[in-house]
C-alpha positions, -999 to 999 in steps of 0.1 A, spaced: 404 332 -580 385 365 -563 404 354 -530 440 349 -544 440 378 -565 426 399 -535 455 389 -513 477 394 -539 466 433 -542 466 434 -504 493 416 -486 523 439 -498 509 472 -488 491 456 -457 526 439 -448 543 475 -453 520 491 -431 521 468 -403 561 470 -406 558 508 -402 529 511 -377 516 480 -355 514 444 -366 492 441 -338 471 467 -349 467 456 -384 455 421 -372 428 438 -351 415 453 -383 414 423 -399 397 404 -373 368 432 -371 367 427 -412 365 391 -410 336 392 -386 317 413 -405 324 392 -439 310 366 -420 273 379 -421 278 385 -457 292 354 -471 260 336 -444 236 354 -465 249 346 -501 251 307 -487 216 308 -473 201 327 -507 220 302 -531 212 272 -512 173 284 -516 178 296 -551 211 281 -568 205 305 -598 204 334 -577 229 359 -592 227 383 -565 238 351 -545 270 345 -567 281 375 -566 280 380 -528 300 351 -524 323 366 -546 328 398 -529 330 378 -495 360 354 -507 377 388 -523 371 404 -485 383 369 -472 414 373 -493 422 406 -475 415 390 -443 442 361 -451 467 387 -462 464 400 -428 464 369 -408 493 354 -432 515 381 -429 516 407 -399 501 381 -375 525 354 -384 553 384 -383 546 395 -350 543 359 -338 579 354 -351 590 385 -334 580 373 -300 599 340 -306 633 342 -292 660 337 -322 675 297 -319 637 285 -313 614 297 -340 613 257 -354 601 249 -326 574 278 -319 564 275 -359 562 235 -353 535 241 -326 517 268 -342 515 247 -372 503 217 -350 473 240 -332 463 248 -365 460 213 -378 438 207 -348 415 234 -359 417 218 -397 407 180 -384 378 194 -361 365 209 -393 362 178 -414 350 160 -378 321 183 -374 311 176 -413 309 142 -406 285 147 -378 261 164 -400 262 144 -429 254 114 -406 228 131 -388 212 148 -420 218 124 -447 251 114 -463 246 126 -496 256 159 -516 228 183 -513 228 221 -510 210 221 -476 235 198 -461 265 217 -475 250 248 -463 249 237 -428 284 227 -431 295 258 -441 273 277 -412 291 257 -388 325 267 -402 318 305 -406 305 304 -367 341 287 -354 356 313 -378 342 342 -355 355 328 -325 389 331 -343 383 365 -350 377 374 -314 407 358 -306 428 383 -330 410 412 -313 425 405 -281 462 401 -291 481 428 -277 510 452 -289 545 438 -277 563 454 -252 581 485 -266 612 478 -255 614 441 -273 605 463 -306 632 489 -301 655 459 -292 647 437 -323 651 467 -345 684 482 -331 709 489 -361 744 485 -361 749 462 -331 779 442 -335 781 414 -314 809 424 -288 789 458 -282 756 436 -276 774 413 -251 784 443 -230 749 458 -227 732 423 -222 711 404 -242 683 421 -236 699 449 -260 711 422 -291 693 431 -322 673 408 -343 689 416 -374 726 410 -360 711 380 -348 696 369 -382 733 381 -394 748 350 -371 727 328 -379 748 326 -415 779 340 -399 801 314 -418 786 327 -450 783 363 -468 760 385 -465 750 381 -499 746 343 -492 723 352 -461 699 373 -484 698 343 -509 681 321 -481 644 338 -482 647 344 -516 653 309 -528 629 294 -503 601 318 -519 608 312 -555 611 272 -546 577 278 -531 560 294 -558 565 264 -579 555 241 -551 523 260 -547 515 262 -584 519 226 -586 496 220 -557 469 243 -568 465 224 -598 454 191 -583 443 201 -546 411 217 -558 401 186 -577 413 158 -550 376 157 -536 363 153 -572 385 126 -579 377 108 -549 339 113 -555 339 106 -594 368 79 -599 373 63 -564 336 66 -555 338 78 -519 306 91 -500 308 123 -485 314 110 -450 346 90 -469 360 123 -484 358 141 -449 374 114 -432 405 117 -455 405 153 -446 400 145 -411 432 122 -411 454 145 -429 457 172 -403 461 147 -377 488 127 -399 506 164 -405 507 171 -367 527 140 -360 549 146 -389 557 184 -383 568 168 -350 589 142 -366 602 167 -389 609 189 -358 630 166 -338 648 151 -371 658 188 -381 676 191 -347 700 161 -356 703 164 -393 693 200 -401 662 219 -410 672 219 -451 682 183 -451 648 177 -433 626 194 -457 641 179 -487 639 145 -472 603 147 -466 597 164 -499 614 136 -520 593 112 -502 564 131 -507 573 132 -546 575 95 -547 545 92 -533 530 111 -559 550 92 -587 533 61 -571 501 78 -569 502 83 -608 511 49 -615 491 28 -592 458 47 -606 460 38 -638 457 1 -629 432 5 -599 414 31 -580 402 10 -552 402 33 -521 422 10 -498 450 13 -523 452 51 -535 438 67 -501 470 56 -483 493 67 -508 474 101 -512 479 101 -473 515 99 -472 521 120 -499 501 149 -487 511 148 -451 550 147 -461 550 175 -485 532 199 -464 543 192 -429 579 211 -437 561 243 -437 575 255 -400 608 247 -403 607 267 -438 593 294 -419 617 295 -391 643 296 -415 631 324 -434 623 343 -399 659 338 -387 674 352 -420 653 386 -423 653 412 -399 623 421 -378 614 453 -394 607 435 -428 589 403 -417 557 413 -425 565 423 -458 581 392 -462 552 369 -448 530 390 -476 552 374 -501 529 341 -496 502 359 -510 523 353 -544 520 319 -539 487 319 -529 475 338 -562 498 313 -581 478 286 -564 442 297 -574 455 303 -611 469 273 -615 438 255 -601 420 271 -632 447 253 -655 447 223 -637 406 223 -644 410 225 -681 438 200 -684 414 173 -665 386 182 -686 406 180 -719 429 147 -703 426 133 -672 434 135 -637 467 115 -637 475 142 -664 472 167 -641 490 147 -611 519 146 -636 523 185 -637 521 185 -600 549 164 -596 571 183 -624 565 215 -607 568 205 -574 601 185 -580 617 217 -598 607 235 -565 624 209 -543 655 209 -561 662 245 -565 660 242 -528 691 221 -523 719 250 -528 708 262 -491 720 231 -479 754 250 -479 743 282 -466 721 273 -438 736 258 -403 726 226 -396 720 239 -361 699 267 -352 719 293 -332 702 317 -305 709 355 -302 744 349 -290 753 331 -322 757 296 -299 741 266 -317 704 254 -302 712 218 -297 686 192 -287 675 210 -248 693 196 -224 699 220 -195 728 201 -180 749 198 -209 740 232 -220 755 246 -187 785 225 -188 793 240 -223 792 274 -208 815 262 -180 840 247 -198 855 246 -231 849 215 -257 884 207 -259 886 206 -220 854 187 -213 864 163 -242 897 161 -223 880 154 -189 855 128 -203 866 115 -234 834 126 -253 813 152 -269 804 180 -239 769 176 -258 768 137 -255 782 134 -217 773 98 -206 800 95 -181 782 83 -148 808 97 -123 816 130 -141 824 154 -115 806 184 -136 775 167 -137 773 159 -97 780 194 -90 752 207 -113 732 183 -98 738 195 -62 732 230 -76 699 220 -86 690 203 -52 
C-alpha cells in the first residue's frame, strides 16, 4: 500500500517535470534513489529476519517501499516515455514487445535464482532462506539502476522535431521526414477519425486498464498463498510457476505482435483477453471440484500469460495517439492503476478471510471482463495496420514489396500482376527481378 500510494503521489509531478525538463535526467535521479534505497531495505530485511517482532525493521521496510514507489513512478513514466520517443512511429508495437520480452527474462531469472537458493539451503518457508532470496534480488536491482544512470539525453534535433507544432503533412514532406512532428504523426494514426476520436483512444485504454488492474490486485498477491495452502505446493513448486509465467509471456507477446500485424492490435488484445477470461472462469469452476496441481496450475498459467502479454500492444497504441510532449504524463497515469491494484489487494484479502479464494476469483473475472468490454469501441477507431510518420501502413516487413508499393500505385500493380502488391507471388514479376538486380 505504501509503495502504491507513493507511486500515485509522485507519478504526475515527475511526469510533468520530465516533459518540461528532461526525461533522461529524471531517469538518472531515479536510479540514484533506487541504489540508496537498496541499502535501507537490506538493513530492514536483516533486522527483521533476526528479530521478527522488530518495530524498527517494519518502519524501515514501509519507508523503503514508499521510496520504491517513487522510483517506480520514474521508471514507469519518464523512462518508458523516452523509449517511445526514440522509436519511429509505426514501429512501437514491435519495440514495446521486445522491451516487454527483455523485462520478462529478468522476471524469469528471479524465480530461477530463488529455486536454486531453496534447493541449496532447504526447501522450507523460513526467514533466513527468504532473506537470502531478497538479497539476491536487491543486488540485481543495483545493476539495473546503474544502467539507468548511463541513459543519455536524445539528440536535441530529435526532440525539436518530435514537438514541432502545427506541421501539416504537405509541409513536412517538403522539408523531409526528419522534420515531421510526432504530434502530426500521431494524428495521422487516426486520420480517418476525428480529433475527438483520437483523444478517446488513450482515455479508453486508461479507464479499461483501471478495471483490469483492480481486478488483478484482488487475487495476484494471494495466488502464492493459494498454491501453498490449498494446492499444497512447496516453495520450489511455487517459484517454478513464477518461472514459467514470464517465459510463457515472452512467447505469447511475440505471437500477439505477429497476430496484430494480420488482424490489428485492438483485435489481438480483445482475442487474448477473452481467452484469458475464459480460463479464469474455468479455474473458478474446476477448483471447486479438485485442486490437484496438474489440473489447476496449467489453467492458471494459460490465463495469466494471455491476460498479461497484451501490454506492449496497449502501450504502442497509447504512444501512437499522444504527442511526445505529454507522453511522460500519460505514462504517469499508470500509477493510478498501480494504486488501485494495491488498494484492491486489501479488499481481496478481506473477501478471502470472510469467504474463500474462489469468491475473489469471481470478482476479478467480473472487473476484468468489464474492462475488456470497454475496449471494444476502439475496433472502429484504431486502424488495423500501424502507420508510419508518413501516414503509410506498416505491413509485415518486406523490403521488396514495400519498395514496389512506393514505385507503382496499388491499382497499376494489381493490373500488372493480378494480385495485391503486398502479397506478390508472381515468379516472373519484372519489377521484382529489377529490384533483385539493384540489390545485387
